[in-house]
N, CA and C of each residue as an Amber inpcrd file, in Angstrom:
protein
   192
   6.8930000 -10.3330000 119.3850000   6.1640000  -9.1310000 119.0190000
   6.5500000  -8.7380000 117.5920000   5.5820000  -8.3750000 116.7610000
   5.9120000  -8.0350000 115.3700000   6.6400000  -6.7010000 115.2650000
   7.2660000  -6.5230000 114.1170000   7.9610000  -5.2550000 113.8570000
   6.9410000  -4.1270000 113.7330000   7.3810000  -2.8980000 114.0630000
   6.5240000  -1.7280000 113.8900000   6.5280000  -1.3340000 112.4230000
   5.3660000  -1.0490000 111.8970000   5.2950000  -0.6280000 110.5010000
   5.6160000   0.8550000 110.3780000   6.2770000   1.2200000 109.2840000
   6.5460000   2.6150000 108.9560000   5.2360000   3.2610000 108.4910000
   4.9840000   4.5000000 108.9230000   3.8100000   5.2340000 108.4370000
   4.0720000   5.5990000 106.9810000   3.2140000   5.1290000 106.0820000
   3.4870000   5.2980000 104.6520000   3.4060000   6.7630000 104.2230000
   2.6020000   7.5700000 104.9240000   2.5340000   8.9980000 104.5980000
   3.8370000   9.7020000 104.9320000   4.4310000   9.3400000 106.0680000
   5.7060000   9.9430000 106.4840000   6.8350000   9.4840000 105.5700000
   6.7640000   8.2450000 105.1470000   7.7840000   7.6790000 104.2620000
   7.9040000   8.4900000 102.9760000   6.7670000   9.0060000 102.4930000
   6.7490000   9.7820000 101.2480000   7.1780000  11.2320000 101.4480000
   7.1220000  11.7350000 102.6880000   7.3380000  13.1600000 102.9340000
   8.7070000  13.5190000 103.4840000   9.3840000  12.5890000 104.1340000
  10.6420000  12.9010000 104.8060000  11.7840000  12.0490000 104.2820000
  12.9840000  12.6490000 104.2430000  14.1940000  11.9060000 103.9080000
  15.2880000  12.3220000 104.8820000  16.2670000  11.4500000 105.0630000
  17.3770000  11.7380000 105.9580000  18.5450000  12.3380000 105.1820000
  19.2540000  13.2730000 105.8280000  20.4880000  13.8040000 105.2420000
  21.6250000  12.8700000 105.6440000  22.8060000  13.1250000 105.1340000
  23.9620000  12.3100000 105.4700000  24.3480000  12.3940000 106.9290000
  24.0470000  13.5320000 107.5720000  24.4100000  13.7170000 108.9790000
  23.3020000  13.2720000 109.9290000  22.1920000  12.7540000 109.3840000
  21.1230000  12.2290000 110.2300000  19.9840000  13.1850000 110.4990000
  20.0380000  14.3930000 109.9400000  18.9120000  15.3160000 110.0810000
  17.7990000  14.8660000 109.1360000  16.6010000  15.3940000 109.3540000
  15.4570000  14.9910000 108.5380000  15.0300000  16.1590000 107.6650000
  15.0100000  15.9180000 106.3490000  14.6110000  16.9500000 105.3960000
  13.1060000  16.8880000 105.1770000  12.5120000  18.0670000 104.8950000
  11.0820000  18.1600000 104.6230000  10.8490000  19.1820000 103.5280000
   9.6720000  19.1300000 102.9260000   9.2800000  20.1300000 101.9380000
   8.3490000  21.1260000 102.5910000   8.2230000  22.2990000 101.9810000
   7.3170000  23.3160000 102.4880000   5.8830000  23.0390000 102.0380000
   4.9430000  23.4740000 102.8460000   3.5250000  23.3680000 102.5120000
   3.1240000  24.5580000 101.6260000   1.8960000  24.5530000 101.1600000
   1.2950000  25.6580000 100.3740000   1.9230000  25.8320000  98.9920000
   2.3830000  24.7700000  98.3690000   2.9650000  24.8850000  97.0250000
   2.2440000  23.9820000  96.0350000   1.0210000  23.5190000  96.3690000
   0.3870000  22.5260000  95.5060000  -0.7190000  23.0830000  94.6090000
  -1.4740000  24.0560000  95.0740000  -2.5590000  24.5890000  94.2340000
  -2.8680000  26.0210000  94.6670000  -3.7390000  26.6760000  93.9030000
  -4.0560000  28.1110000  94.0720000  -2.7630000  28.9300000  94.0270000
  -2.0100000  28.7430000  92.9650000  -0.7040000  29.3920000  92.8590000
  -0.7710000  30.7500000  92.1710000  -1.9290000  31.0870000  91.5650000
  -2.0020000  32.3390000  90.8120000  -1.9400000  33.5630000  91.7150000
  -2.4880000  33.4580000  92.9200000  -2.4960000  34.6260000  93.8090000
  -1.2220000  34.7410000  94.6440000  -0.3590000  33.7390000  94.5970000
   0.8900000  33.7870000  95.3520000   1.9720000  34.4220000  94.4980000
   2.8030000  35.2350000  95.1260000   3.8360000  35.9340000  94.3770000
   4.9230000  34.9540000  93.9260000   5.6450000  35.3400000  92.8930000
   6.7210000  34.5040000  92.3650000   7.7800000  34.2640000  93.4350000
   8.0870000  35.2850000  94.2090000   9.0890000  35.1650000  95.2720000
   8.6440000  34.1510000  96.3220000   7.3750000  34.2210000  96.6880000
   6.8470000  33.2970000  97.6990000   6.9010000  31.8560000  97.1990000
   6.5020000  31.6480000  95.9310000   6.5200000  30.2990000  95.3650000
   7.9450000  29.7740000  95.2570000   8.8690000  30.6420000  94.8860000
  10.2760000  30.2490000  94.7600000  10.8440000  29.8350000  96.1140000
  10.5140000  30.5890000  97.1680000  11.0210000  30.2690000  98.5010000
  10.4010000  28.9860000  99.0620000   9.1890000  28.6530000  98.6410000
   8.5520000  27.4120000  99.0790000   9.1420000  26.1810000  98.3850000
   9.8730000  26.4040000  97.2830000  10.4660000  25.3010000  96.5360000
  11.5930000  24.6450000  97.3150000  12.3600000  25.4320000  98.0700000
  13.5300000  24.9090000  98.7730000  13.1130000  23.9890000  99.9170000
  13.9440000  22.9900000 100.1930000  13.6530000  22.0770000 101.2960000
  14.0990000  22.6950000 102.6020000  13.4950000  22.2400000 103.6790000
  13.8700000  22.6750000 105.0100000  14.2780000  21.4730000 105.8400000
  14.6260000  21.7280000 107.0850000  15.0050000  20.6670000 108.0110000
  13.9680000  20.6410000 109.1320000  13.5680000  19.4490000 109.5390000
  12.6010000  19.2990000 110.6250000  13.2160000  19.8430000 111.9080000
  12.4290000  20.6030000 112.6740000  12.9040000  21.1780000 113.9240000
  13.2570000  20.0780000 114.9150000  14.2420000  20.3450000 115.7780000
  14.7040000  19.3010000 116.7110000  13.6140000  18.8770000 117.6870000
  12.6350000  19.7530000 117.9590000  11.5480000  19.3810000 118.8630000
  10.6050000  18.3630000 118.2190000  10.5520000  18.3150000 116.8900000
   9.6880000  17.3740000 116.1760000  10.4260000  16.1390000 115.6910000
  11.7470000  16.1390000 115.7920000  12.5430000  15.0400000 115.2460000
  12.1570000  13.6860000 115.8200000  11.9270000  13.6260000 117.1090000
  11.5740000  12.3540000 117.7430000  10.2900000  11.7760000 117.2000000
   9.2810000  12.6320000 117.0100000   7.9960000  12.1730000 116.4780000
   8.1380000  11.6710000 115.0530000   8.9140000  12.3980000 114.2340000
   9.0740000  11.9990000 112.8410000   9.8530000  10.6860000 112.7550000
  10.8930000  10.5440000 113.5760000  11.6720000   9.2990000 113.5760000
  10.8120000   8.1170000 114.0080000   9.9030000   8.3370000 114.9550000
   9.0070000   7.2720000 115.3840000   8.0710000   6.8640000 114.2520000
   7.6040000   7.8440000 113.4710000   6.7370000   7.5340000 112.3300000
   7.4900000   6.7710000 111.2500000   8.7870000   7.0770000 111.1120000
   9.5880000   6.4000000 110.1040000  10.1480000   5.0760000 110.6000000
   9.9860000   4.7930000 111.8640000  10.5040000   3.5540000 112.4210000
  12.0070000   3.5420000 112.5460000  12.6060000   4.7450000 112.6260000
  14.0700000   4.8350000 112.6950000  14.5380000   5.0100000 114.1290000
């Protein structure tokens, strides 16, 4: 049976931390930024961690 391919979209969006958690970026930071407050844009800049309920799905997409 062939190897499972990594989903290329997930490969670009998620990275692993040293402890094995999965880092993600926030949505809503790509366009239409004029109506968003500076505070909101600043808070969207920081990375977050994928919730433990979604970790299994993301790991399956990454082939990990």
